[in-house]
N, CA, C and O atoms as a GROMACS GRO file, in nm:
protein
  564
    1MET      N    1  -3.007   0.980  -0.446
    1MET     CA    2  -2.938   0.951  -0.569
    1MET      C    3  -2.869   1.079  -0.616
    1MET      O    4  -2.930   1.186  -0.620
    2THR      N    5  -2.743   1.066  -0.651
    2THR     CA    6  -2.667   1.183  -0.695
    2THR      C    7  -2.681   1.202  -0.845
    2THR      O    8  -2.730   1.114  -0.916
    3VAL      N    9  -2.638   1.317  -0.893
    3VAL     CA   10  -2.636   1.344  -1.036
    3VAL      C   11  -2.548   1.242  -1.106
    3VAL      O   12  -2.581   1.196  -1.215
    4GLU      N   13  -2.436   1.206  -1.045
    4GLU     CA   14  -2.346   1.106  -1.102
    4GLU      C   15  -2.416   0.972  -1.118
    4GLU      O   16  -2.402   0.906  -1.221
    5ASP      N   17  -2.494   0.931  -1.015
    5ASP     CA   18  -2.567   0.805  -1.024
    5ASP      C   19  -2.666   0.808  -1.140
    5ASP      O   20  -2.677   0.711  -1.215
    6ILE      N   21  -2.735   0.918  -1.155
    6ILE     CA   22  -2.833   0.931  -1.264
    6ILE      C   23  -2.762   0.928  -1.398
    6ILE      O   24  -2.808   0.860  -1.490
    7ARG      N   25  -2.650   1.001  -1.411
    7ARG     CA   26  -2.576   1.003  -1.536
    7ARG      C   27  -2.528   0.863  -1.574
    7ARG      O   28  -2.536   0.824  -1.690
    8LEU      N   29  -2.479   0.788  -1.477
    8LEU     CA   30  -2.427   0.655  -1.506
    8LEU      C   31  -2.539   0.555  -1.533
    8LEU      O   32  -2.517   0.454  -1.599
    9ARG      N   33  -2.658   0.583  -1.482
    9ARG     CA   34  -2.768   0.491  -1.498
    9ARG      C   35  -2.843   0.511  -1.629
    9ARG      O   36  -2.901   0.417  -1.682
   10LYS      N   37  -2.842   0.630  -1.680
   10LYS     CA   38  -2.920   0.662  -1.799
   10LYS      C   39  -2.833   0.669  -1.924
   10LYS      O   40  -2.717   0.711  -1.919
   11GLY      N   41  -2.890   0.629  -2.032
   11GLY     CA   42  -2.825   0.642  -2.161
   11GLY      C   43  -2.887   0.758  -2.234
   11GLY      O   44  -2.896   0.868  -2.180
   12ASP      N   45  -2.930   0.735  -2.356
   12ASP     CA   46  -2.995   0.838  -2.435
   12ASP      C   47  -3.136   0.860  -2.381
   12ASP      O   48  -3.213   0.765  -2.369
   13GLY      N   49  -3.168   0.983  -2.349
   13GLY     CA   50  -3.300   1.014  -2.298
   13GLY      C   51  -3.325   0.943  -2.166
   13GLY      O   52  -3.247   0.956  -2.072
   14ASP      N   53  -3.434   0.868  -2.160
   14ASP     CA   54  -3.469   0.796  -2.038
   14ASP      C   55  -3.435   0.648  -2.045
   14ASP      O   56  -3.469   0.571  -1.955
   15ARG      N   57  -3.369   0.608  -2.150
   15ARG     CA   58  -3.334   0.468  -2.167
   15ARG      C   59  -3.214   0.434  -2.079
   15ARG      O   60  -3.114   0.505  -2.082
   16PRO      N   61  -3.222   0.325  -1.999
   16PRO     CA   62  -3.105   0.286  -1.920
   16PRO      C   63  -2.986   0.259  -2.010
   16PRO      O   64  -3.002   0.218  -2.126
   17ALA      N   65  -2.866   0.281  -1.957
   17ALA     CA   66  -2.743   0.261  -2.034
   17ALA      C   67  -2.720   0.114  -2.066
   17ALA      O   68  -2.645   0.082  -2.158
   18THR      N   69  -2.784   0.025  -1.992
   18THR     CA   70  -2.772  -0.119  -2.016
   18THR      C   71  -2.903  -0.184  -1.975
   18THR      O   72  -2.996  -0.116  -1.931
   19ASP      N   73  -2.909  -0.314  -1.989
   19ASP     CA   74  -3.027  -0.388  -1.945
   19ASP      C   75  -2.983  -0.523  -1.891
   19ASP      O   76  -2.865  -0.559  -1.898
   20GLU      N   77  -3.078  -0.597  -1.838
   20GLU     CA   78  -3.046  -0.726  -1.775
   20GLU      C   79  -2.984  -0.825  -1.875
   20GLU      O   80  -2.893  -0.900  -1.840
   21ALA      N   81  -3.031  -0.824  -1.998
   21ALA     CA   82  -2.977  -0.917  -2.098
   21ALA      C   83  -2.830  -0.887  -2.128
   21ALA      O   84  -2.749  -0.979  -2.141
   22GLU      N   85  -2.796  -0.759  -2.138
   22GLU     CA   86  -2.657  -0.722  -2.164
   22GLU      C   87  -2.569  -0.756  -2.044
   22GLU      O   88  -2.456  -0.801  -2.061
   23ILE      N   89  -2.620  -0.735  -1.925
   23ILE     CA   90  -2.545  -0.771  -1.803
   23ILE      C   91  -2.518  -0.921  -1.802
   23ILE      O   92  -2.406  -0.964  -1.773
   24ASP      N   93  -2.618  -1.000  -1.832
   24ASP     CA   94  -2.602  -1.146  -1.836
   24ASP      C   95  -2.496  -1.185  -1.938
   24ASP      O   96  -2.408  -1.267  -1.908
   25ARG      N   97  -2.503  -1.129  -2.059
   25ARG     CA   98  -2.404  -1.161  -2.163
   25ARG      C   99  -2.263  -1.122  -2.120
   25ARG      O  100  -2.168  -1.198  -2.138
   26LEU      N  101  -2.250  -1.003  -2.061
   26LEU     CA  102  -2.118  -0.955  -2.018
   26LEU      C  103  -2.060  -1.046  -1.910
   26LEU      O  104  -1.945  -1.088  -1.921
   27VAL      N  105  -2.137  -1.075  -1.808
   27VAL     CA  106  -2.087  -1.158  -1.698
   27VAL      C  107  -2.045  -1.296  -1.748
   27VAL      O  108  -1.938  -1.344  -1.713
   28ARG      N  109  -2.128  -1.358  -1.828
   28ARG     CA  110  -2.096  -1.493  -1.876
   28ARG      C  111  -1.974  -1.492  -1.969
   28ARG      O  112  -1.888  -1.580  -1.960
   29ALA      N  113  -1.966  -1.394  -2.057
   29ALA     CA  114  -1.850  -1.385  -2.146
   29ALA      C  115  -1.723  -1.354  -2.068
   29ALA      O  116  -1.616  -1.410  -2.096
   30PHE      N  117  -1.734  -1.265  -1.970
   30PHE     CA  118  -1.617  -1.228  -1.891
   30PHE      C  119  -1.562  -1.348  -1.814
   30PHE      O  120  -1.442  -1.373  -1.815
   31TYR      N  121  -1.649  -1.421  -1.747
   31TYR     CA  122  -1.599  -1.533  -1.668
   31TYR      C  123  -1.556  -1.650  -1.755
   31TYR      O  124  -1.478  -1.734  -1.709
   32THR      N  125  -1.603  -1.659  -1.878
   32THR     CA  126  -1.546  -1.756  -1.972
   32THR      C  127  -1.401  -1.720  -1.998
   32THR      O  128  -1.314  -1.808  -2.002
   33ARG      N  129  -1.372  -1.591  -2.016
   33ARG     CA  130  -1.233  -1.547  -2.035
   33ARG      C  131  -1.150  -1.568  -1.909
   33ARG      O  132  -1.035  -1.610  -1.917
   34ILE      N  133  -1.207  -1.538  -1.794
   34ILE     CA  134  -1.136  -1.558  -1.667
   34ILE      C  135  -1.093  -1.705  -1.654
   34ILE      O  136  -0.978  -1.734  -1.623
   35ARG      N  137  -1.186  -1.794  -1.678
   35ARG     CA  138  -1.157  -1.937  -1.663
   35ARG      C  139  -1.048  -1.985  -1.757
   35ARG      O  140  -0.973  -2.077  -1.725
   36ALA      N  141  -1.039  -1.922  -1.874
   36ALA     CA  142  -0.938  -1.961  -1.973
   36ALA      C  143  -0.804  -1.890  -1.951
   36ALA      O  144  -0.704  -1.926  -2.013
   37ASP      N  145  -0.802  -1.790  -1.865
   37ASP     CA  146  -0.681  -1.711  -1.844
   37ASP      C  147  -0.580  -1.788  -1.760
   37ASP      O  148  -0.614  -1.842  -1.655
   38ALA      N  149  -0.456  -1.791  -1.806
   38ALA     CA  150  -0.351  -1.867  -1.737
   38ALA      C  151  -0.318  -1.810  -1.600
   38ALA      O  152  -0.276  -1.884  -1.511
   39VAL      N  153  -0.337  -1.681  -1.580
   39VAL     CA  154  -0.305  -1.618  -1.452
   39VAL      C  155  -0.423  -1.624  -1.355
   39VAL      O  156  -0.408  -1.667  -1.241
   40LEU      N  157  -0.540  -1.581  -1.400
   40LEU     CA  158  -0.655  -1.570  -1.311
   40LEU      C  159  -0.737  -1.698  -1.301
   40LEU      O  160  -0.799  -1.724  -1.198
   41GLY      N  161  -0.738  -1.777  -1.406
   41GLY     CA  162  -0.817  -1.900  -1.407
   41GLY      C  163  -0.792  -1.990  -1.287
   41GLY      O  164  -0.888  -2.032  -1.222
   42PRO      N  165  -0.666  -2.022  -1.256
   42PRO     CA  166  -0.641  -2.110  -1.142
   42PRO      C  167  -0.687  -2.051  -1.008
   42PRO      O  168  -0.732  -2.125  -0.920
   43ILE      N  169  -0.677  -1.921  -0.992
   43ILE     CA  170  -0.722  -1.858  -0.867
   43ILE      C  171  -0.873  -1.874  -0.852
   43ILE      O  172  -0.922  -1.918  -0.748
   44PHE      N  173  -0.946  -1.840  -0.958
   44PHE     CA  174  -1.092  -1.852  -0.953
   44PHE      C  175  -1.134  -1.998  -0.939
   44PHE      O  176  -1.224  -2.028  -0.860
   45ASP      N  177  -1.072  -2.088  -1.014
   45ASP     CA  178  -1.108  -2.229  -1.003
   45ASP      C  179  -1.082  -2.282  -0.862
   45ASP      O  180  -1.158  -2.365  -0.812
   46GLY      N  181  -0.974  -2.235  -0.799
   46GLY     CA  182  -0.944  -2.279  -0.664
   46GLY      C  183  -1.048  -2.236  -0.562
   46GLY      O  184  -1.070  -2.304  -0.462
   47VAL      N  185  -1.110  -2.123  -0.586
   47VAL     CA  186  -1.211  -2.071  -0.493
   47VAL      C  187  -1.350  -2.120  -0.530
   47VAL      O  188  -1.428  -2.158  -0.442
   48ILE      N  189  -1.382  -2.121  -0.658
   48ILE     CA  190  -1.518  -2.150  -0.703
   48ILE      C  191  -1.539  -2.298  -0.730
   48ILE      O  192  -1.650  -2.350  -0.712
   49GLY      N  193  -1.434  -2.368  -0.772
   49GLY     CA  194  -1.447  -2.511  -0.799
   49GLY      C  195  -1.549  -2.538  -0.907
   49GLY      O  196  -1.543  -2.480  -1.016
   50ASP      N  197  -1.644  -2.626  -0.876
   50ASP     CA  198  -1.749  -2.662  -0.972
   50ASP      C  199  -1.876  -2.579  -0.954
   50ASP      O  200  -1.980  -2.611  -1.012
   51ASN      N  201  -1.869  -2.475  -0.875
   51ASN     CA  202  -1.988  -2.395  -0.843
   51ASN      C  203  -1.997  -2.269  -0.928
   51ASN      O  204  -2.028  -2.161  -0.876
   52TRP      N  205  -1.971  -2.280  -1.058
   52TRP     CA  206  -1.967  -2.161  -1.144
   52TRP      C  207  -2.103  -2.098  -1.164
   52TRP      O  208  -2.115  -1.976  -1.162
   53GLU      N  209  -2.206  -2.178  -1.184
   53GLU     CA  210  -2.338  -2.116  -1.212
   53GLU      C  211  -2.386  -2.032  -1.094
   53GLU      O  212  -2.434  -1.921  -1.116
   54PRO      N  213  -2.376  -2.079  -0.970
   54PRO     CA  214  -2.416  -1.990  -0.859
   54PRO      C  215  -2.332  -1.862  -0.853
   54PRO      O  216  -2.383  -1.755  -0.821
   55HIS      N  217  -2.202  -1.874  -0.885
   55HIS     CA  218  -2.117  -1.754  -0.886
   55HIS      C  219  -2.161  -1.658  -0.996
   55HIS      O  220  -2.169  -1.538  -0.974
   56LEU      N  221  -2.190  -1.711  -1.114
   56LEU     CA  222  -2.234  -1.626  -1.225
   56LEU      C  223  -2.364  -1.555  -1.190
   56LEU      O  224  -2.380  -1.436  -1.218
   57LEU      N  225  -2.457  -1.627  -1.130
   57LEU     CA  226  -2.584  -1.565  -1.092
   57LEU      C  227  -2.563  -1.455  -0.988
   57LEU      O  228  -2.629  -1.352  -0.991
   58LYS      N  229  -2.470  -1.479  -0.895
   58LYS     CA  230  -2.438  -1.376  -0.796
   58LYS      C  231  -2.376  -1.253  -0.863
   58LYS      O  232  -2.409  -1.140  -0.826
   59MET      N  233  -2.288  -1.276  -0.960
   59MET     CA  234  -2.226  -1.163  -1.029
   59MET      C  235  -2.325  -1.088  -1.119
   59MET      O  236  -2.315  -0.967  -1.135
   60ILE      N  237  -2.421  -1.160  -1.175
   60ILE     CA  238  -2.527  -1.093  -1.252
   60ILE      C  239  -2.609  -1.004  -1.158
   60ILE      O  240  -2.641  -0.890  -1.193
   61ASP      N  241  -2.642  -1.055  -1.040
   61ASP     CA  242  -2.712  -0.972  -0.941
   61ASP      C  243  -2.627  -0.852  -0.900
   61ASP      O  244  -2.679  -0.741  -0.886
   62PHE      N  245  -2.496  -0.874  -0.881
   62PHE     CA  246  -2.407  -0.765  -0.843
   62PHE      C  247  -2.410  -0.654  -0.948
   62PHE      O  248  -2.431  -0.537  -0.914
   63TRP      N  249  -2.388  -0.691  -1.075
   63TRP     CA  250  -2.384  -0.589  -1.180
   63TRP      C  251  -2.520  -0.526  -1.206
   63TRP      O  252  -2.527  -0.411  -1.247
   64SER      N  253  -2.626  -0.600  -1.184
   64SER     CA  254  -2.759  -0.542  -1.193
   64SER      C  255  -2.777  -0.436  -1.086
   64SER      O  256  -2.834  -0.330  -1.112
   65SER      N  257  -2.728  -0.464  -0.968
   65SER     CA  258  -2.736  -0.365  -0.859
   65SER      C  259  -2.649  -0.244  -0.888
   65SER      O  260  -2.690  -0.131  -0.862
   66VAL      N  261  -2.530  -0.266  -0.941
   66VAL     CA  262  -2.439  -0.156  -0.972
   66VAL      C  263  -2.491  -0.069  -1.085
   66VAL      O  264  -2.493   0.054  -1.074
   67MET      N  265  -2.533  -0.131  -1.193
   67MET     CA  266  -2.567  -0.056  -1.314
   67MET      C  267  -2.712  -0.011  -1.321
   67MET      O  268  -2.742   0.092  -1.381
   68LEU      N  269  -2.802  -0.087  -1.260
   68LEU     CA  270  -2.944  -0.055  -1.270
   68LEU      C  271  -3.007  -0.024  -1.134
   68LEU      O  272  -3.128  -0.001  -1.125
   69THR      N  273  -2.925  -0.023  -1.030
   69THR     CA  274  -2.968   0.002  -0.892
   69THR      C  275  -3.089  -0.084  -0.852
   69THR      O  276  -3.184  -0.035  -0.790
   70THR      N  277  -3.084  -0.213  -0.889
   70THR     CA  278  -3.194  -0.304  -0.857
   70THR      C  279  -3.192  -0.349  -0.711
   70THR      O  280  -3.295  -0.388  -0.657
   71GLY      N  281  -3.074  -0.345  -0.648
   71GLY     CA  282  -3.064  -0.389  -0.509
   71GLY      C  283  -3.068  -0.540  -0.492
   71GLY      O  284  -3.087  -0.589  -0.381
   72ARG      N  285  -3.051  -0.614  -0.600
   72ARG     CA  286  -3.060  -0.760  -0.590
   72ARG      C  287  -2.940  -0.821  -0.520
   72ARG      O  288  -2.954  -0.925  -0.455
   73TYR      N  289  -2.824  -0.762  -0.530
   73TYR     CA  290  -2.704  -0.820  -0.471
   73TYR      C  291  -2.702  -0.792  -0.322
   73TYR      O  292  -2.717  -0.677  -0.279
   74LYS      N  293  -2.684  -0.896  -0.244
   74LYS     CA  294  -2.684  -0.883  -0.098
   74LYS      C  295  -2.554  -0.930  -0.034
   74LYS      O  296  -2.548  -0.951   0.087
   75GLY      N  297  -2.449  -0.945  -0.114
   75GLY     CA  298  -2.322  -0.998  -0.062
   75GLY      C  299  -2.234  -0.891   0.000
   75GLY      O  300  -2.272  -0.774   0.009
   76GLN      N  301  -2.117  -0.934   0.042
   76GLN     CA  302  -2.016  -0.847   0.101
   76GLN      C  303  -1.885  -0.868   0.026
   76GLN      O  304  -1.802  -0.949   0.067
   77PRO      N  305  -1.866  -0.795  -0.084
   77PRO     CA  306  -1.749  -0.821  -0.168
   77PRO      C  307  -1.616  -0.801  -0.097
   77PRO      O  308  -1.522  -0.876  -0.122
   78MET      N  309  -1.605  -0.703  -0.009
   78MET     CA  310  -1.478  -0.682   0.060
   78MET      C  311  -1.445  -0.803   0.146
   78MET      O  312  -1.332  -0.852   0.143
   79ARG      N  313  -1.539  -0.850   0.221
   79ARG     CA  314  -1.515  -0.966   0.308
   79ARG      C  315  -1.472  -1.087   0.224
   79ARG      O  316  -1.380  -1.159   0.262
   80ALA      N  317  -1.538  -1.109   0.112
   80ALA     CA  318  -1.504  -1.223   0.026
   80ALA      C  319  -1.363  -1.209  -0.029
   80ALA      O  320  -1.288  -1.307  -0.034
   81HIS      N  321  -1.325  -1.089  -0.069
   81HIS     CA  322  -1.193  -1.070  -0.129
   81HIS      C  323  -1.080  -1.070  -0.025
   81HIS      O  324  -0.968  -1.107  -0.058
   82LEU      N  325  -1.109  -1.031   0.097
   82LEU     CA  326  -1.006  -1.034   0.201
   82LEU      C  327  -0.958  -1.176   0.230
   82LEU      O  328  -0.847  -1.194   0.280
   83LYS      N  329  -1.039  -1.274   0.200
   83LYS     CA  330  -1.002  -1.414   0.222
   83LYS      C  331  -0.902  -1.464   0.118
   83LYS      O  332  -0.839  -1.569   0.137
   84LEU      N  333  -0.886  -1.391   0.010
   84LEU     CA  334  -0.803  -1.437  -0.103
   84LEU      C  335  -0.658  -1.392  -0.083
   84LEU      O  336  -0.615  -1.291  -0.139
   85LYS      N  337  -0.586  -1.466  -0.005
   85LYS     CA  338  -0.448  -1.428   0.030
   85LYS      C  339  -0.351  -1.439  -0.088
   85LYS      O  340  -0.245  -1.377  -0.085
   86GLN      N  341  -0.385  -1.516  -0.190
   86GLN     CA  342  -0.296  -1.531  -0.305
   86GLN      C  343  -0.310  -1.418  -0.407
   86GLN      O  344  -0.230  -1.409  -0.500
   87VAL      N  345  -0.409  -1.332  -0.391
   87VAL     CA  346  -0.434  -1.224  -0.488
   87VAL      C  347  -0.341  -1.107  -0.461
   87VAL      O  348  -0.318  -1.068  -0.346
   88THR      N  349  -0.288  -1.050  -0.569
   88THR     CA  350  -0.198  -0.935  -0.562
   88THR      C  351  -0.257  -0.819  -0.643
   88THR      O  352  -0.352  -0.840  -0.719
   89PRO      N  353  -0.203  -0.699  -0.629
   89PRO     CA  354  -0.251  -0.587  -0.712
   89PRO      C  355  -0.238  -0.616  -0.862
   89PRO      O  356  -0.320  -0.568  -0.941
   90GLU      N  357  -0.138  -0.691  -0.902
   90GLU     CA  358  -0.122  -0.725  -1.042
   90GLU      C  359  -0.239  -0.808  -1.095
   90GLU      O  360  -0.275  -0.799  -1.212
   91HIS      N  361  -0.297  -0.889  -1.008
   91HIS     CA  362  -0.414  -0.966  -1.048
   91HIS      C  363  -0.531  -0.874  -1.082
   91HIS      O  364  -0.609  -0.901  -1.174
   92PHE      N  365  -0.543  -0.766  -1.007
   92PHE     CA  366  -0.650  -0.669  -1.036
   92PHE      C  367  -0.627  -0.603  -1.172
   92PHE      O  368  -0.723  -0.579  -1.246
   93GLU      N  369  -0.504  -0.574  -1.205
   93GLU     CA  370  -0.474  -0.516  -1.336
   93GLU      C  371  -0.515  -0.612  -1.447
   93GLU      O  372  -0.575  -0.570  -1.546
   94ARG      N  373  -0.484  -0.738  -1.431
   94ARG     CA  374  -0.522  -0.838  -1.531
   94ARG      C  375  -0.674  -0.850  -1.539
   94ARG      O  376  -0.730  -0.857  -1.648
   95TRP      N  377  -0.739  -0.852  -1.423
   95TRP     CA  378  -0.886  -0.860  -1.417
   95TRP      C  379  -0.948  -0.744  -1.495
   95TRP      O  380  -1.039  -0.764  -1.575
   96LEU      N  381  -0.898  -0.624  -1.470
   96LEU     CA  382  -0.952  -0.506  -1.538
   96LEU      C  383  -0.927  -0.511  -1.690
   96LEU      O  384  -1.013  -0.471  -1.768
   97THR      N  385  -0.812  -0.559  -1.730
   97THR     CA  386  -0.783  -0.572  -1.873
   97THR      C  387  -0.882  -0.666  -1.939
   97THR      O  388  -0.939  -0.635  -2.043
   98LEU      N  389  -0.903  -0.782  -1.878
   98LEU     CA  390  -1.000  -0.878  -1.934
   98LEU      C  391  -1.141  -0.823  -1.931
   98LEU      O  392  -1.218  -0.845  -2.024
   99PHE      N  393  -1.175  -0.751  -1.825
   99PHE     CA  394  -1.309  -0.693  -1.815
   99PHE      C  395  -1.330  -0.590  -1.926
   99PHE      O  396  -1.434  -0.589  -1.993
  100ARG      N  397  -1.232  -0.504  -1.946
  100ARG     CA  398  -1.241  -0.401  -2.050
  100ARG      C  399  -1.254  -0.465  -2.188
  100ARG      O  400  -1.340  -0.425  -2.267
  101GLU      N  401  -1.172  -0.564  -2.217
  101GLU     CA  402  -1.179  -0.633  -2.346
  101GLU      C  403  -1.316  -0.697  -2.367
  101GLU      O  404  -1.373  -0.690  -2.476
  102THR      N  405  -1.369  -0.760  -2.263
  102THR     CA  406  -1.498  -0.826  -2.274
  102THR      C  407  -1.610  -0.725  -2.291
  102THR      O  408  -1.698  -0.743  -2.375
  103ALA      N  409  -1.608  -0.619  -2.211
  103ALA     CA  410  -1.713  -0.516  -2.223
  103ALA      C  411  -1.712  -0.455  -2.363
  103ALA      O  412  -1.818  -0.434  -2.422
  104ASP      N  413  -1.594  -0.428  -2.415
  104ASP     CA  414  -1.584  -0.371  -2.550
  104ASP      C  415  -1.639  -0.467  -2.655
  104ASP      O  416  -1.697  -0.423  -2.755
  105ALA      N  417  -1.620  -0.596  -2.635
  105ALA     CA  418  -1.665  -0.696  -2.732
  105ALA      C  419  -1.815  -0.726  -2.722
  105ALA      O  420  -1.879  -0.759  -2.822
  106VAL      N  421  -1.870  -0.716  -2.602
  106VAL     CA  422  -2.006  -0.764  -2.577
  106VAL      C  423  -2.110  -0.652  -2.568
  106VAL      O  424  -2.225  -0.672  -2.606
  107CYS      N  425  -2.070  -0.536  -2.520
  107CYS     CA  426  -2.166  -0.430  -2.488
  107CYS      C  427  -2.168  -0.321  -2.594
  107CYS      O  428  -2.074  -0.305  -2.672
  108ALA      N  429  -2.276  -0.248  -2.595
  108ALA     CA  430  -2.282  -0.125  -2.675
  108ALA      C  431  -2.172  -0.032  -2.622
  108ALA      O  432  -2.140  -0.038  -2.504
  109PRO      N  433  -2.115   0.052  -2.707
  109PRO     CA  434  -2.001   0.136  -2.665
  109PRO      C  435  -2.027   0.219  -2.539
  109PRO      O  436  -1.942   0.222  -2.449
  110GLU      N  437  -2.140   0.285  -2.530
  110GLU     CA  438  -2.169   0.367  -2.411
  110GLU      C  439  -2.178   0.281  -2.286
  110GLU      O  440  -2.126   0.318  -2.181
  111ALA      N  441  -2.243   0.167  -2.298
  111ALA     CA  442  -2.254   0.077  -2.183
  111ALA      C  443  -2.118   0.022  -2.145
  111ALA      O  444  -2.086   0.013  -2.026
  112ALA      N  445  -2.036  -0.015  -2.243
  112ALA     CA  446  -1.902  -0.068  -2.214
  112ALA      C  447  -1.822   0.034  -2.134
  112ALA      O  448  -1.757  -0.002  -2.035
  113ASP      N  449  -1.826   0.159  -2.175
  113ASP     CA  450  -1.753   0.264  -2.102
  113ASP      C  451  -1.802   0.275  -1.958
  113ASP      O  452  -1.721   0.291  -1.867
  114ARG      N  453  -1.931   0.266  -1.938
  114ARG     CA  454  -1.986   0.278  -1.802
  114ARG      C  455  -1.952   0.158  -1.716
  114ARG      O  456  -1.920   0.171  -1.598
  115PHE      N  457  -1.960   0.040  -1.775
  115PHE     CA  458  -1.919  -0.080  -1.701
  115PHE      C  459  -1.773  -0.069  -1.659
  115PHE      O  460  -1.740  -0.096  -1.544
  116VAL      N  461  -1.686  -0.031  -1.751
  116VAL     CA  462  -1.543  -0.023  -1.722
  116VAL      C  463  -1.515   0.083  -1.617
  116VAL      O  464  -1.430   0.063  -1.530
  117GLU      N  465  -1.584   0.195  -1.625
  117GLU     CA  466  -1.566   0.300  -1.523
  117GLU      C  467  -1.604   0.248  -1.384
  117GLU      O  468  -1.530   0.268  -1.288
  118LYS      N  469  -1.717   0.181  -1.375
  118LYS     CA  470  -1.760   0.124  -1.246
  118LYS      C  471  -1.663   0.015  -1.200
  118LYS      O  472  -1.628   0.009  -1.082
  119ALA      N  473  -1.620  -0.070  -1.292
  119ALA     CA  474  -1.527  -0.178  -1.256
  119ALA      C  475  -1.397  -0.122  -1.202
  119ALA      O  476  -1.341  -0.176  -1.106
  120GLY      N  477  -1.348  -0.014  -1.261
  120GLY     CA  478  -1.226   0.049  -1.214
  120GLY      C  479  -1.240   0.101  -1.072
  120GLY      O  480  -1.150   0.085  -0.989
  121ARG      N  481  -1.353   0.162  -1.044
  121ARG     CA  482  -1.378   0.213  -0.907
  121ARG      C  483  -1.390   0.100  -0.807
  121ARG      O  484  -1.339   0.108  -0.695
  122ILE      N  485  -1.457  -0.006  -0.847
  122ILE     CA  486  -1.473  -0.121  -0.758
  122ILE      C  487  -1.338  -0.186  -0.731
  122ILE      O  488  -1.306  -0.218  -0.617
  123ALA      N  489  -1.258  -0.204  -0.836
  123ALA     CA  490  -1.125  -0.263  -0.819
  123ALA      C  491  -1.038  -0.177  -0.728
  123ALA      O  492  -0.967  -0.229  -0.643
  124GLU      N  493  -1.044  -0.046  -0.747
  124GLU     CA  494  -0.966   0.045  -0.663
  124GLU      C  495  -1.007   0.033  -0.516
  124GLU      O  496  -0.922   0.028  -0.428
  125SER      N  497  -1.136   0.028  -0.492
  125SER     CA  498  -1.186   0.015  -0.355
  125SER      C  499  -1.141  -0.117  -0.292
  125SER      O  500  -1.096  -0.120  -0.177
  126LEU      N  501  -1.154  -0.226  -0.367
  126LEU     CA  502  -1.112  -0.355  -0.314
  126LEU      C  503  -0.962  -0.358  -0.286
  126LEU      O  504  -0.918  -0.412  -0.185
  127GLN      N  505  -0.883  -0.300  -0.377
  127GLN     CA  506  -0.738  -0.298  -0.356
  127GLN      C  507  -0.702  -0.216  -0.232
  127GLN      O  508  -0.614  -0.256  -0.156
  128LEU      N  509  -0.768  -0.104  -0.212
  128LEU     CA  510  -0.739  -0.025  -0.092
  128LEU      C  511  -0.770  -0.105   0.033
  128LEU      O  512  -0.694  -0.103   0.129
  129GLY      N  513  -0.881  -0.175   0.032
  129GLY     CA  514  -0.918  -0.257   0.147
  129GLY      C  515  -0.825  -0.374   0.170
  129GLY      O  516  -0.800  -0.412   0.284
  130MET      N  517  -0.773  -0.430   0.062
  130MET     CA  518  -0.690  -0.549   0.073
  130MET      C  519  -0.542  -0.519   0.096
  130MET      O  520  -0.474  -0.594   0.166
  131PHE      N  521  -0.492  -0.409   0.038
  131PHE     CA  522  -0.347  -0.390   0.034
  131PHE      C  523  -0.296  -0.262   0.099
  131PHE      O  524  -0.176  -0.250   0.121
  132PHE      N  525  -0.382  -0.167   0.130
  132PHE     CA  526  -0.334  -0.040   0.185
  132PHE      C  527  -0.281  -0.063   0.326
  132PHE      O  528  -0.348  -0.120   0.411
  133LYS      N  529  -0.160  -0.018   0.348
  133LYS     CA  530  -0.094  -0.030   0.479
  133LYS      C  531  -0.065   0.111   0.529
  133LYS      O  532   0.033   0.173   0.486
  134PRO      N  533  -0.148   0.163   0.619
  134PRO     CA  534  -0.130   0.301   0.664
  134PRO      C  535   0.011   0.332   0.715
  134PRO      O  536   0.061   0.442   0.694
  135VAL      N  537   0.075   0.237   0.781
  135VAL     CA  538   0.208   0.262   0.835
  135VAL      C  539   0.309   0.292   0.723
  135VAL      O  540   0.405   0.366   0.745
  136LEU      N  541   0.287   0.235   0.605
  136LEU     CA  542   0.378   0.258   0.493
  136LEU      C  543   0.355   0.396   0.430
  136LEU      O  544   0.441   0.446   0.358
  137HIS      N  545   0.241   0.455   0.456
  137HIS     CA  546   0.205   0.583   0.396
  137HIS      C  547   0.198   0.695   0.500
  137HIS      O  548   0.140   0.800   0.474
  138ASP      N  549   0.256   0.673   0.615
  138ASP     CA  550   0.254   0.771   0.723
  138ASP      C  551   0.358   0.881   0.693
  138ASP      O  552   0.478   0.854   0.693
  139PRO      N  553   0.312   1.003   0.669
  139PRO     CA  554   0.406   1.110   0.635
  139PRO      C  555   0.501   1.147   0.750
  139PRO      O  556   0.604   1.210   0.726
  140SER      N  557   0.468   1.109   0.872
  140SER     CA  558   0.555   1.142   0.985
  140SER      C  559   0.672   1.045   0.998
  140SER      O  560   0.759   1.065   1.082
  141ARG      N  561   0.675   0.941   0.917
  141ARG     CA  562   0.785   0.842   0.924
  141ARG      C  563   0.902   0.886   0.844
  141ARG      O  564   1.003   0.815   0.839
   0.00000   0.00000   0.00000
């Protein structure tokens, strides 16, 4: 565990920056916004269909693993996102905007900042995996 991991995991003193209840509230509130969003809602509905509760539980496990290092999430987010051919970098910008708004509304300020920081890194990693084309960035061209 790095110093950065410890800093992001801890809040004041030895208290975690978040807890399972806050993660649950954030995930459920965020995906309520996603489903209502004119841009992202149809994409998510097309993939998830009527299986929202299993998806929410998976995302709660994901954020628990990210924020509290519980190790509960066992999925492969890159593989799942690579299948989404209709997704563009602009969709990630919208996703991050909604995530930031939701975290600010639902979480304590320190926790919201940490969630948003992690979400930004995750989005950047997924975008690199999905959209980076080395041939377009080859300095010898």
